[in-house]
N, C-alpha and C positions, 0 to 999 in steps of 0.2 A: 620228513625233514625238509625236502625240497618245497613242499607246500607252505611250510612256515616261512621259509626264506622269501618265497614269492609274495605271501601275505604281508610280510614285514616291508618288502620293497614297495608294494602298492600303497600301504598305509603311509610310509615315509614320503612317497611321491605326492600323495594327496595333501599331506601337511605342508610340504615344500611349496606346492602350487597355491595353497591357501595363504601362506606367508607371503609369497611373491605377489599375489593379487592384492593383498591388504597393503603391503608396503608400496606397491606401485601407485596407489591412489593417495597415499599420504604425501603432503607437500605439493599438491597440484591444485590448480584452479579448477573448480567444478561448477557446473550449471545445472539447476533443477527447475524444470517447468511443471507447473501444477495449476489446477483451477484456483482462482482467488477465493478464499473462504468468504462466504456471504456474511456480511455484518448484520447483526440483529440487535436492535434496541441500544445502539451506541449513543451516548450523550455527547453532543458536539457543542462547544462553546463558540461564541461570536455574536449572539443575539442577546437582548436584554431578558430573555426567557430561555429555558432549556429546549434544545432541539434534539429530537430522537431520530436517529439515522438507521434505516433498515435497507440493506442492499439485497435485491432479489437474486444476485449472482449472474454468472455468465462470462465473467472476464477471466483472463489468464495472467498468472504471475510467474515471471522468470526471476529466480534468485541466483546471483553469482557469488560464490564463496571464494575468498582468496586463499593463498598458500597456508596461512595460519588458521583457516577455518572460519574467519570472521566474514560477515556479509559485506561485500564491497559495492554491490549494486542490486537494486530491485527494479524490475520493469513490469508495469501492469498495462495490459492491452485489451482491446475488445469493447463490447457494449454491455450495458446492464441498465436496469431501472432501479433508481434509489427513491425510496419513499421517505420524506421528511415530515415529522409531526411536531407541531407546536405543543410543547409540554404543558402549557397552561390552559389553552382553549381547545386542544385536541384537533385543530385543523390540520389536514394532511394534504400534501402536494407530491406528485411524482415527477421525477426528472429522468429523462433518458440520457444516460451517460455514454459518450463516444469520444474517447481520448486515449492517449498514451501518456502514462505517468512514469517518470523515472526518478527513483529515490537513490541518492548517493550519500551514504554516511561519511562523515569527515573524521571520525575517530574520537572526537571530543564530546560526543553525545548530540551534536548538531548534524542535521542532514540538509542537503540541497535537494529541492524537489522541483522538477520541471514537468509541467502538464501542457500538452498540446492536443487540441481537438475541437470539434464543433460544439461540444457540450460537456462541461465539467463543473465541479464544485470545489471552492477553496474557502478556508476559514482562517480567521485570526482571533484567538481568544482575547487578545489585547493585553496580556500580562506584561509584556516587555514594551510593545509599541504604544500602549495606552489608547489604541483605536480598535476596539473589537469590531469584527465584520464577518459576514458569511455571504459569499458571492457565487452566483451562477454565471459562468463565463463561456464564451466561445472564442477561441484564439489561442493565446499562449499565456501561461501563468508561471511565475518563478518565485519560489518561497524558500527561505532559509530559516531553520528553527528546529525545534524538537518535535519528533513524531512518535506517536504511540506505536510500538512495533507490532502489536496485535491487531488494532483496528485500522492502522495506517491513517489516522486523523491527526492533524497538528495539535499539539498541546501547548506550544509556545512558538511565537513567530518573532524573529529578529528583523526580517525584512520580507516584503512581498510586493510584487508588481505584476501587472498583467496588461496585455495588449489585445484589443478586440472588443467584442460585445460583452456587456456585463449587466447583471441585475441583482438587486438587493434581496437576498433570500429572507431576511428578517421581515421586511415589508410585505413580501409575498405571503409569509406565514401568518400575518396579521389580517391582510385584506382578502386572502384566498385567490388573488389574481396573479398569474405569472406574467412577467414582462415578456415581450416578444424577443425571440432570439433570431 
């Protein structure tokens, strides 16, 4: 009989501990740090031809979840090599990315994206602005628009500006020559 009581108390204690641990995390801000999943064969808009984006990986993504469980911030840091392919002529160029990208969702489907670094890529499909572009930059880039949550590539841009060195990726993928950074 005494063994049954002890077994019951141990089981009850374990259940109470599990309940307490579970409810302690509910309603709290939490942060998850993980490798940024490498993108493979993602179609990027912004040039008069399809551009295929393949990221070889190596960067880290920190995701911050708010009290309600929604994503309130994503920060991507580190370096990687991105290979861009002209979908019409097959020409490929690689870009060494070294930046910090911060994505802040606004709750209405629109996000603010800040990119700071010596080398990064920004695109504008042109759906809202009417001016499609794909740019290799060094400096700072600020974009507001809709971002694909899986590939983290802009699918619509409301506004975009950058400060620093820039180069037209579309021209590079036609001529095969990268502008100097």
